[in-house]
Structures are given as C-alpha cells and as structure tokens.
C-alpha positions in Angstrom: 44.4 -18.2 -51.9 45.6 -19.8 -48.7 49.3 -20.4 -48.1 49.7 -22.1 -51.4 50.6 -18.7 -52.7 53.8 -18.7 -50.7 55.6 -20.2 -53.7 53.6 -23.4 -52.9 56.6 -24.2 -50.7 54.7 -26.7 -48.5 57.0 -25.9 -45.6 55.8 -25.2 -42.0 57.1 -22.3 -40.0 60.2 -24.1 -38.7 60.8 -25.5 -42.2 60.8 -21.9 -43.6 63.2 -20.7 -40.9 65.5 -23.6 -41.6 65.4 -23.0 -45.3 66.3 -19.3 -44.8 69.3 -20.3 -42.6 70.5 -22.7 -45.3 70.0 -19.9 -47.9 72.2 -17.5 -46.0 74.9 -20.1 -45.5 74.9 -21.1 -49.2 75.1 -17.4 -50.2 78.1 -16.9 -47.9 80.1 -20.0 -48.7 79.1 -20.1 -52.3 80.9 -16.8 -53.0 80.6 -15.8 -56.6 78.5 -18.9 -57.3 76.3 -18.4 -54.3 73.3 -17.1 -56.2 73.5 -19.9 -58.7 73.7 -22.5 -55.9 70.8 -20.9 -54.1 68.7 -20.6 -57.3 69.0 -24.4 -57.8 67.7 -25.1 -54.3 64.8 -22.7 -54.9 64.1 -24.4 -58.1 64.0 -27.7 -56.2 61.5 -26.2 -53.7 59.3 -24.9 -56.4 59.3 -28.1 -58.4 58.8 -30.1 -55.2 55.8 -28.0 -54.3 54.3 -28.5 -57.8 54.8 -32.2 -57.5 53.3 -32.3 -54.1 50.1 -30.5 -55.3 49.7 -32.7 -58.4 46.8 -35.1 -57.7 46.3 -33.5 -54.4 42.7 -34.6 -54.1 43.5 -38.2 -54.9 46.4 -38.3 -52.6 44.3 -36.8 -49.8 41.7 -39.5 -50.3 44.4 -42.1 -50.0 45.9 -40.5 -46.9 49.2 -39.9 -48.8 49.1 -36.1 -49.0 51.6 -34.2 -46.8 50.4 -30.6 -46.5 53.6 -29.3 -45.0 57.1 -30.4 -44.1 59.3 -29.3 -41.3 63.0 -28.5 -40.5 64.0 -32.2 -40.6 62.9 -32.4 -44.2 64.9 -29.3 -45.0 68.0 -30.7 -43.4 67.6 -34.1 -45.0 67.4 -32.6 -48.4 69.7 -29.6 -48.0 72.5 -30.8 -45.8 74.5 -32.5 -48.5 74.2 -29.6 -51.0 75.2 -27.2 -48.2 78.3 -29.3 -47.4 79.3 -29.3 -51.1 79.1 -25.5 -51.1 81.2 -25.3 -48.0 83.8 -27.6 -49.6 83.6 -25.3 -52.7 84.5 -22.4 -50.5 87.8 -24.0 -49.4 88.7 -25.5 -52.8 90.4 -23.6 -55.6 91.4 -24.5 -59.1 89.9 -26.9 -61.7 88.1 -28.9 -59.0 85.8 -26.0 -58.4 83.9 -26.8 -61.7 83.7 -30.5 -60.7 82.1 -29.5 -57.4 79.6 -27.3 -59.2 78.6 -30.3 -61.3 78.5 -32.5 -58.2 76.2 -29.9 -56.5 73.8 -30.0 -59.4 73.8 -33.8 -59.3 72.9 -33.8 -55.6 70.0 -31.4 -56.3 68.9 -33.6 -59.3 68.8 -36.6 -57.0 66.6 -35.1 -54.4 64.3 -33.6 -57.0 64.0 -36.9 -58.8 63.2 -38.5 -55.4 60.5 -36.0 -54.7 58.9 -36.5 -58.1 59.1 -40.2 -57.8 57.3 -40.3 -54.4 54.7 -37.5 -55.1 53.7 -38.5 -58.6 54.5 -42.2 -58.4 51.6 -42.8 -55.9 49.2 -41.7 -58.6 50.0 -44.8 -60.6 48.9 -48.3 -60.0 50.2 -50.8 -57.5 53.9 -50.2 -56.7 56.5 -52.9 -56.4 59.4 -53.1 -54.0 62.4 -52.4 -56.2 64.7 -54.8 -54.3 62.3 -57.7 -54.4 60.0 -56.9 -57.3 57.0 -57.8 -55.1 53.8 -55.8 -55.1 53.4 -53.6 -52.0 51.0 -51.0 -50.5 51.1 -47.4 -51.8 53.2 -45.1 -49.7 55.5 -47.9 -48.6 59.2 -46.8 -48.6 61.1 -48.4 -51.4 58.1 -48.8 -53.6 58.3 -47.7 -57.3 55.9 -47.4 -60.2 56.4 -46.9 -63.9 54.9 -43.4 -63.6 57.2 -42.6 -60.6 60.3 -43.7 -62.4 59.4 -41.7 -65.5 58.6 -38.6 -63.4 61.9 -38.9 -61.5 63.8 -39.0 -64.8 62.0 -35.8 -66.0 62.9 -34.1 -62.7 66.5 -35.2 -62.9 66.6 -34.0 -66.5 65.2 -30.5 -65.6 67.9 -30.0 -63.0 70.7 -31.5 -65.0 70.0 -29.2 -67.9 71.4 -26.4 -65.9 74.8 -28.1 -66.1 74.7 -28.0 -69.8 73.5 -24.4 -69.9 76.4 -23.2 -67.8 79.1 -25.3 -69.5 77.8 -26.6 -72.9 79.6 -29.9 -71.9 77.4 -32.8 -73.1 79.4 -35.4 -71.2 79.1 -33.5 -67.9 75.4 -33.1 -68.5 74.9 -36.8 -69.1 76.9 -37.6 -66.0 74.9 -35.2 -63.9 71.6 -36.6 -65.3 72.7 -40.2 -64.7 74.0 -39.5 -61.2 70.8 -37.6 -60.2 68.6 -40.4 -61.4 70.7 -43.1 -59.7 70.5 -41.2 -56.4 66.8 -41.7 -56.6 67.2 -45.4 -57.4 69.5 -45.8 -54.4 66.9 -44.0 -52.3 64.3 -46.6 -53.4 66.7 -49.5 -52.6 67.4 -48.1 -49.2 63.6 -47.8 -48.6 63.5 -51.6 -48.4 65.8 -51.5 -45.4 63.9 -48.5 -44.0 60.8 -50.7 -43.9 62.8 -53.3 -42.0 63.7 -50.8 -39.3 67.2 -49.9 -40.6 67.3 -46.1 -41.1 64.4 -43.7 -41.7 63.2 -41.1 -44.2 65.8 -38.7 -42.9 68.8 -41.0 -43.5 67.4 -42.2 -46.8 67.0 -38.7 -48.1 70.5 -37.9 -47.0 71.8 -41.0 -48.8 69.9 -39.9 -51.9 71.6 -36.6 -52.2 75.0 -38.0 -51.1 74.8 -40.8 -53.7 74.0 -38.3 -56.5 77.0 -36.3 -55.5 79.5 -39.2 -55.1 78.5 -40.9 -58.3 78.9 -37.7 -60.2 82.3 -37.0 -58.8 83.6 -40.5 -59.6 82.3 -40.4 -63.1 83.5 -36.8 -63.7 87.0 -37.9 -62.6 86.9 -40.9 -64.9 85.8 -38.6 -67.7 88.6 -36.2 -66.9 86.3 -33.3 -66.1 
C-alpha cells in the first residue's frame, strides 16, 4: 500500500516534521479553539492529497504529478493560518469570532488553489487569467473551466464549516467568496510569477493572506 496510506499526505519527511511543528503551535495558540483550527488544516491536507491523486496517471504522463512536497510548501500554505491563530491568542471579545471566520477563509483559499491546480490540469488547454491567452499546461497563472469549478467546490467544502459552527448565512457566503477570490488572486499573481516576480512560495502566501484579508473587510462591512 506504499506511503499513500499515510493519509495520502503527499509530504516528504521534512514536510511532515514541519506540519507537526505547525500543529503543536496551532494547538497551543488556538486555546479552546485549537482542535478546531487544527482539524481544518488536517482537512486541507486530506483534501489536497485526494486532489493530488486524482488523475495521477494522466498527470504523470504529462510530467505534472508531484509525488511529495516539502517544508517550503507547508510554510507557504500554513504560515498565514498560523499567524491568524497567534493573533487569536492575543485578542479577546467579539473580534475572536471574526478571526475564526478569517481563519476558515484562509484555509478555503489554499484548498481552492490546490484543487484548481491539481484538477484543472486534467482539463483542456488553460488560459492565462490576466491576458486570456492560451498557455501551456502547468504554467503559473493558467486556469481552466474544470479548475475554476473544482476550486469553487473546494472553497465550498471548507466554508461550510463556518455555517456549521455559527448558522450565520452571511458569514458563510463571505467566507466562501473570500476563499474563492484568494484562489483567483493566486492565479492573477501567477502571471507575474512567470515574468520573474515572485515564486510559488510567495504566490501561495498571497493566496491565503488574500482570503483572510478579504473576509475580514467584508465581515466588518457586514457588522459581523
């Protein structure tokens, strides 16, 4: 059964160690919500692994299959959520709930991005979102109809947790929108990445940060 059985995590040794460090920090700074925060990150890992293994044979033939990812990938995807949890540790009052929603939005964003990249390559020829020109598969900033649809489903799966814990429809829609837009911003930045400005690390960071910031702004405007 190979290493796929390890929750299909698709992380190498350093990636697993980094993920465990992040887990301990999130449990510590998350306090009473630590298990909830950690469970969402674990859900992200599981969903990401599933997305990575969808169409594995086809992606391998195209040279687009990444068997494992390291500590840089863990940091790129997990740093913003961790910082949100640290902020949550020092904040008290009504803003705590806002930060919880913001945290969920950041996870929704990186999950949407993962689905877009892993499932989107199984579609036809992608286009560069910023220029609408056809590009080669695997190029940063490229999108396909399948990828956009998959990213929406991913953002929806994560955003649903905000509704489950609050039954607040407005907050749920904001988290869903923010998570999806985080992925769109990731794709837009991919264009500049191809031009030599930034890299996958900075783009992934921006994806999670965008989801968080957009959600905080919209939640404030909605009075949540």
